[in-house]
C-alpha positions as CSV (number, residue, x, y, z in Angstrom):
1,M,13.1,121.8,-15.6
2,V,16.0,120.7,-17.7
3,K,16.7,124.2,-18.9
4,W,17.4,125.3,-15.3
5,L,20.1,122.7,-14.7
6,P,22.8,125.1,-15.8
7,A,21.6,127.6,-13.2
8,A,22.0,124.9,-10.5
9,G,25.5,124.1,-11.8
10,A,26.4,127.8,-11.6
11,A,25.0,128.0,-8.1
12,I,27.1,125.0,-7.0
13,L,30.2,126.6,-8.5
14,A,29.5,129.8,-6.6
15,L,28.9,128.0,-3.3
16,A,32.1,126.1,-3.8
17,A,34.0,129.3,-4.3
18,A,32.3,130.8,-1.3
19,D,33.5,128.1,1.0
20,P,36.1,129.8,3.3
21,A,37.7,126.5,4.1
22,R,38.7,126.1,0.4
23,A,39.6,129.7,0.0
24,Q,42.5,130.0,2.4
25,L,45.6,131.4,0.7
26,S,48.8,129.5,1.1
27,P,51.2,131.0,3.7
28,T,54.3,132.5,2.4
29,P,57.3,130.1,2.8
30,T,59.7,131.1,5.6
31,A,62.8,129.7,7.1
32,E,60.8,128.2,9.9
33,T,58.4,126.4,7.7
34,D,61.0,125.2,5.1
35,G,63.4,123.8,7.5
36,V,63.6,121.9,10.8
37,A,63.9,123.6,14.2
38,E,67.0,123.1,16.4
39,D,65.2,120.5,18.5
40,S,64.6,118.5,15.3
41,Q,60.8,119.0,15.7
42,P,58.8,120.3,12.8
43,A,58.0,124.0,13.1
44,S,54.4,125.0,13.1
45,P,53.5,126.9,10.0
46,P,52.2,130.5,10.5
47,P,48.4,131.0,10.2
48,P,47.1,131.8,6.7
49,P,47.0,135.6,6.0
50,P,43.7,137.4,6.0
51,L,41.7,137.0,2.8
52,D,41.0,140.7,2.5
53,R,44.7,141.6,2.1
54,N,46.2,142.8,-1.2
55,P,46.2,139.6,-3.3
56,R,49.4,140.7,-5.1
57,R,52.3,138.3,-4.2
58,Q,55.9,139.5,-4.1
59,I,57.9,136.9,-6.0
60,F,61.2,138.7,-6.3
61,E,63.1,141.3,-4.3
62,S,66.6,142.7,-4.5
63,E,68.4,146.0,-4.2
64,D,67.6,146.7,-7.8
65,G,63.9,146.1,-7.7
66,T,60.8,144.1,-6.8
67,L,58.3,142.0,-8.7
68,F,54.7,141.3,-7.7
69,L,52.3,138.7,-9.3
70,L,48.5,138.8,-9.5
71,N,46.2,136.4,-11.3
72,R,42.5,137.1,-11.8
73,V,39.8,134.8,-13.1
74,Q,36.0,135.2,-13.5
75,F,33.8,132.2,-14.0
76,R,30.4,133.2,-15.4
77,W,27.1,131.6,-16.2
78,T,24.6,133.6,-18.3
79,Q,21.0,133.0,-19.2
80,Q,19.5,135.1,-22.0
81,W,15.9,135.8,-22.8
82,P,15.7,137.7,-26.1
83,D,12.9,139.7,-27.5
84,D,10.3,137.7,-29.4
85,T,11.7,139.1,-32.6
86,V,15.3,138.2,-31.9
87,L,16.9,134.9,-33.0
88,L,19.9,133.9,-30.9
89,A,22.7,131.9,-32.5
90,G,22.2,128.2,-31.7
91,T,18.5,128.5,-31.1
92,E,15.6,127.3,-33.3
93,N,13.1,130.1,-33.1
94,P,13.0,133.9,-32.4
95,G,12.5,134.5,-28.7
96,D,14.1,131.2,-27.6
97,G,16.3,131.6,-24.5
98,K,19.8,130.3,-24.2
99,G,22.3,129.6,-21.3
100,E,26.0,129.3,-21.3
101,F,29.1,128.9,-19.1
102,R,32.1,131.1,-19.8
103,I,35.5,132.1,-18.4
104,R,34.8,135.8,-18.9
105,R,38.3,136.9,-17.9
106,A,41.6,135.3,-17.0
107,K,44.4,137.7,-16.5
108,T,48.0,137.7,-15.2
109,E,49.6,140.9,-14.0
110,L,53.2,141.6,-13.1
111,T,54.1,144.9,-11.4
112,G,57.0,146.3,-9.5
113,W,59.9,148.8,-9.7
114,F,63.4,148.6,-11.1
115,F,66.7,150.4,-10.5
116,R,65.0,152.8,-8.1
117,P,61.5,153.0,-6.5
118,E,60.3,155.9,-8.6
119,L,60.6,153.7,-11.8
120,T,57.6,151.4,-11.9
121,F,56.1,149.1,-14.5
122,E,53.0,147.0,-15.2
123,L,52.5,144.1,-17.6
124,Q,49.1,142.5,-17.9
125,L,48.2,139.6,-20.2
126,S,44.7,138.3,-21.0
127,W,44.1,134.6,-21.6
128,A,40.4,134.5,-22.1
129,G,40.0,136.7,-25.2
130,P,40.5,140.5,-25.7
131,E,38.8,143.3,-24.0
132,A,37.1,146.1,-25.9
133,G,39.7,148.1,-27.7
134,A,42.5,145.5,-27.3
135,S,44.1,143.4,-30.0
136,T,42.7,140.1,-31.2
137,Q,46.2,138.9,-32.2
138,T,48.1,139.1,-28.9
139,P,47.3,138.5,-25.2
140,L,49.0,141.8,-24.3
141,E,46.7,144.3,-22.6
142,D,48.9,146.6,-20.6
143,F,52.7,147.2,-20.7
144,Y,53.9,150.6,-19.5
145,L,56.6,152.3,-17.5
146,T,56.0,155.2,-15.1
147,W,58.7,157.5,-13.9
148,D,57.8,159.6,-10.8
149,I,60.1,162.5,-11.6
150,S,59.0,164.4,-8.5
151,K,59.4,161.3,-6.2
152,T,56.2,162.5,-4.5
153,Q,53.6,161.6,-7.2
154,T,53.3,165.3,-8.1
155,F,54.7,164.9,-11.6
156,M,54.9,161.5,-13.3
157,V,55.5,160.4,-16.9
158,T,53.9,157.1,-18.2
159,L,54.9,155.5,-21.5
160,G,53.5,152.4,-23.1
161,Q,50.1,150.7,-23.7
162,F,47.4,151.3,-21.1
163,K,43.9,152.7,-20.6
164,V,43.4,156.2,-21.7
165,P,41.9,158.5,-19.1
166,L,38.3,158.6,-20.2
167,G,35.3,157.2,-18.3
168,R,35.5,156.5,-14.6
169,Q,33.7,153.1,-15.0
170,E,36.1,152.2,-17.9
171,M,39.1,153.2,-15.8
172,T,37.9,151.0,-13.0
173,S,39.3,147.5,-13.3
174,S,36.8,144.8,-14.2
175,G,37.8,143.1,-11.0
176,Y,36.3,146.0,-8.9
177,L,32.8,146.3,-10.4
178,Q,29.5,145.9,-8.6
179,F,27.9,144.3,-11.6
180,A,29.4,141.4,-13.6
181,D,30.5,143.8,-16.3
182,R,30.4,147.5,-17.4
183,D,27.2,148.9,-18.8
184,I,26.3,149.7,-22.4
185,L,27.3,153.4,-22.0
186,S,30.9,152.6,-21.2
187,L,31.1,150.2,-24.1
188,E,29.8,152.9,-26.4
189,F,31.8,156.0,-25.4
190,T,35.1,154.6,-24.2
191,R,37.7,152.6,-26.2
192,G,39.9,151.2,-23.5
193,R,43.6,150.9,-24.2
194,D,45.9,152.7,-26.6
195,I,49.7,153.3,-27.0
196,G,51.0,156.7,-26.0
197,L,52.5,159.0,-23.5
198,Q,50.8,160.5,-20.4
199,L,51.7,163.1,-17.9
200,E,50.0,162.7,-14.5
201,G,50.2,163.5,-10.8
202,R,48.6,165.0,-7.7
203,L,48.5,168.6,-6.5
204,A,46.9,170.5,-3.6
205,G,48.0,168.0,-1.0
206,G,46.8,165.1,-3.1
207,K,43.3,166.4,-3.5
208,L,43.6,167.2,-7.2
209,A,44.6,164.5,-9.6
210,Y,45.4,165.3,-13.3
211,Q,46.1,163.2,-16.4
212,A,47.0,164.4,-19.9
213,G,47.9,162.1,-22.7
214,L,48.9,161.8,-26.4
215,F,48.0,158.5,-28.1
216,N,47.8,156.9,-31.6
217,G,44.0,157.0,-31.6
218,N,43.5,153.4,-32.8
219,P,42.9,150.1,-31.0
220,A,45.7,148.7,-28.8
221,S,48.6,146.6,-30.0
222,R,48.6,148.0,-33.5
223,L,51.9,148.3,-35.3
224,G,51.6,152.1,-35.7
225,N,49.3,155.0,-36.2
226,D,46.6,154.7,-38.8
227,N,46.9,158.3,-40.0
228,S,48.9,161.4,-39.4
229,K,46.9,162.6,-36.4
230,Y,47.0,161.8,-32.7
231,Q,44.4,161.4,-30.0
232,Y,44.4,163.9,-27.1
233,N,43.0,163.1,-23.7
234,A,42.8,165.1,-20.4
235,R,41.2,164.4,-17.1
236,V,41.1,166.1,-13.7
237,T,39.6,164.8,-10.4
238,F,38.9,166.6,-7.2
239,E,38.9,164.6,-4.0
240,P,38.6,167.0,-1.0
241,N,38.1,164.3,1.8
242,G,40.8,161.9,0.7
243,R,41.6,159.6,-2.2
244,V,38.6,157.7,-3.7
245,R,39.8,154.6,-5.4
246,Y,38.6,153.5,-8.8
247,S,36.6,150.7,-7.2
248,E,32.8,150.3,-7.0
249,G,31.2,149.7,-3.7
250,D,32.1,151.4,-0.4
251,F,34.9,149.5,1.3
252,E,36.7,152.7,2.1
253,S,34.7,155.2,4.1
254,R,34.4,154.7,7.9
255,D,34.2,157.9,9.9
256,K,33.7,160.5,7.1
257,P,32.1,160.6,3.6
258,L,34.4,160.3,0.6
259,F,33.4,162.0,-2.7
260,A,35.1,163.0,-5.9
261,V,34.1,165.0,-9.0
262,G,35.8,164.6,-12.3
263,A,35.9,166.3,-15.7
264,Q,37.4,164.8,-18.9
265,F,38.0,165.5,-22.6
266,E,39.0,163.5,-25.7
267,H,39.8,164.5,-29.3
268,N,40.4,161.8,-31.8
269,D,40.4,162.5,-35.6
270,Q,40.4,159.1,-37.4
271,R,39.5,160.6,-40.8
272,G,41.8,159.3,-43.5
273,S,42.8,156.2,-41.5
274,S,41.1,153.8,-44.1
275,I,39.7,153.9,-47.6
276,T,36.1,154.1,-46.3
277,I,34.1,157.3,-45.9
278,N,32.9,156.3,-42.4
279,D,36.0,157.5,-40.5
280,L,35.1,160.0,-37.8
281,K,36.5,163.0,-36.0
282,T,35.2,162.6,-32.4
283,V,35.2,165.1,-29.6
284,I,34.0,164.0,-26.2
285,W,33.4,166.1,-23.0
286,G,32.4,164.4,-19.8
287,G,31.9,164.6,-16.1
288,D,31.4,162.2,-13.2
289,A,30.8,162.2,-9.5
290,V,31.1,159.5,-6.9
291,F,30.0,159.5,-3.2
292,K,30.8,156.8,-0.5
293,Y,29.8,156.7,3.1
294,K,29.1,153.9,5.6
295,G,28.4,151.3,3.0
296,L,26.4,153.5,0.6
297,S,27.9,154.2,-2.8
298,L,26.6,156.5,-5.5
299,F,28.0,157.2,-9.0
300,A,26.9,159.1,-12.1
301,E,28.6,160.1,-15.3
302,V,27.6,162.0,-18.4
303,F,29.2,162.2,-21.9
304,F,28.6,164.8,-24.6
305,R,30.0,163.6,-28.0
306,E,30.2,165.3,-31.4
307,R,31.2,163.4,-34.5
308,Q,32.2,164.7,-37.9
309,P,32.2,162.1,-40.7
310,Q,34.7,162.2,-43.5
311,E,31.7,163.1,-45.7
312,G,28.4,164.5,-44.5
313,P,27.2,166.7,-41.7
314,S,28.3,166.4,-38.1
315,F,26.0,164.9,-35.4
316,R,25.7,164.7,-31.6
317,S,25.4,161.5,-29.5
318,D,25.1,162.0,-25.8
319,G,24.5,159.7,-22.9
320,W,24.6,159.2,-19.1
321,H,24.5,156.5,-16.5
322,A,24.0,156.2,-12.7
323,Q,24.6,153.5,-10.2
324,A,23.9,153.0,-6.5
325,G,24.9,150.3,-4.0
326,Y,24.4,149.6,-0.3
327,F,25.8,147.0,2.1
328,L,23.0,145.2,3.9
329,K,25.9,143.6,5.9
330,R,29.0,145.8,5.8
331,D,31.7,144.5,3.5
332,V,29.8,141.2,3.0
333,L,26.4,141.5,1.4
334,E,25.5,144.3,-1.0
335,V,22.7,145.2,-3.3
336,A,23.1,147.6,-6.3
337,A,21.1,149.1,-9.1
338,R,22.0,150.9,-12.3
339,Y,20.5,152.8,-15.2
340,A,22.3,153.8,-18.5
341,R,21.0,155.6,-21.6
342,F,22.5,157.0,-24.7
343,D,21.5,158.3,-28.1
344,P,23.9,156.7,-30.7
345,D,23.3,159.1,-33.6
346,A,20.7,161.8,-32.7
347,E,18.0,160.1,-34.8
348,P,14.6,160.1,-33.2
349,D,13.4,157.0,-31.2
350,D,16.7,155.1,-31.4
351,D,17.9,155.5,-27.8
352,Q,19.5,152.5,-26.1
353,K,18.8,151.8,-22.4
354,E,20.0,149.5,-19.7
355,I,18.3,149.0,-16.3
356,G,19.4,146.3,-13.8
357,G,20.0,145.2,-10.3
358,A,22.7,143.1,-8.6
359,V,23.3,141.2,-5.4
360,N,26.9,140.6,-4.3
361,Y,28.4,138.3,-1.6
362,Y,32.0,139.2,-0.7
363,I,34.1,136.5,1.0
364,A,37.2,138.7,0.8
365,K,36.0,142.0,-0.7
366,H,36.8,142.0,-4.4
367,T,39.5,139.4,-4.0
368,L,36.9,136.6,-3.7
369,K,33.3,137.3,-4.4
370,V,30.1,135.9,-5.9
371,Q,27.9,138.2,-8.0
372,A,24.4,137.9,-9.5
373,D,22.8,140.5,-11.7
374,F,19.7,140.8,-13.9
375,R,19.3,143.5,-16.5
376,Q,17.1,144.6,-19.4
377,I,18.6,146.1,-22.5
378,E,16.3,148.2,-24.7
379,N,17.2,149.1,-28.3
380,G,14.9,151.8,-29.6
381,A,16.1,151.6,-33.2
382,R,15.2,147.9,-33.4
383,D,12.2,148.2,-30.9
384,T,13.5,145.2,-28.9
385,K,13.9,144.4,-25.2
386,N,16.3,141.7,-24.2
387,H,16.8,140.3,-20.7
388,E,19.8,138.7,-19.1
389,L,20.8,136.9,-15.9
390,R,24.5,136.6,-14.9
391,I,26.1,134.7,-12.0
392,Q,29.8,135.2,-11.6
393,T,32.5,134.1,-9.2
394,Q,35.8,136.0,-9.1
395,V,39.0,134.9,-7.6
396,M,42.3,136.9,-7.3
397,F,45.4,135.2,-6.3
C-alpha cells in the first residue's frame, strides 16, 4: 500500500490543478480597476477572461513593437515497472519498480515584433533541464528572427536557433501533445534544435507550406560547426481544407474535415567532426499525414534512414509511428492510443517498439490539462519489456 502513496499524491496534485476556481487567470489591469471612479466608489473589475484563450500575455506595446510573455510548466509523476532482468538506479533487485515526481518542463517564451510587424522574434528558455538536441550548458532553446519579406507569409527568412523542419511530432510543441511526451521514434530520428538559416512560406492560397534550411548539423548552442559540412533540410506540407496546426488532438475542425500530408528530407554529414570512427553521414526521407474531424484525430509518420559510417559499410534504419485520439466529451475528455516501431541498425531481431494509451482531461484545452498515459517499451536487442505510467498536469500562463 505504501508504494501507491506517490500515486495518490499525484492524483491530488492533478485534482487541485483541475479546480476551475483556482485556475482563473488574473484580469488585465485597466484604468477602471487601477483607479477610482468619479463618484469615488470602487469600480467593479472586469470578469476573468475565458480560460481557452491564447495564454500569451502582452506585456509591452509601442509604435516600434510589441512583446508577449508565455510560461509553461509540466508537473509529472512516473511509476516504472522494468523487465525482470533490468535493474533501475536506486532499487535493490532487477525488476523492482520505482516512482518519482519531476518538473518535466518549465519554460519561458518571449515573442513579438520590432520596428515593423513583418520583423518578428522568439526567445525561449528552459529552466528544468535541456530537451533532446539542446545544450546542457545554457538554458537557451530558441532564439530566432523572422523577416516576412513578402508581408503575406509567402516568402520569409528565419535566422537563429530553432527546431529544424523534420518530424511532425518533433515540430509539435511539447505543450500540445496527446501523451505526456513524444514517442521513441521521434527521439530516435529527430534531433530537435540547431543554428542556421531557413527559407519558408505559404503558396497556393495558403494550402502549400514549404521550409528549406541550412544548419551546422550539430547540437544546439554549440560555439560553431564541428566540421566543414552543413546539414540540409527541406519540408513541404499540403493542407487543402485549411491550416492544420502542429497540435495533437482535434480542437479545430467543426463543419468540415481537416487533413494534411507532408514530405521531408534531411542530409547531415558528421564524418570528421571528432577523432572517433563512429561519425556518420545520415540521409533521411520521410512522410506524414494527419486527419481531424469532429473530435477524431489520426496521425501517422514514416522515416527511411541511410547511414554511412566513417569506416565500414552503410546500413539502413527505418521506422514508423501512428496515433489516434477521440473526444468522448468534445474539447474536455479525450482518449488516445499510439504505436511506434523502428529498426536501429538493420540487425535481425533488434527492433524497438512502443505501444500505449492515454486519457486527457482538458480544463482549458492545452492551456490547462491533466494527462495520464500507460505504455510498454520493448527492446528486441536486449529482449526486455518495460512498462511505465505517467500522470502530468500542464499549466500555461
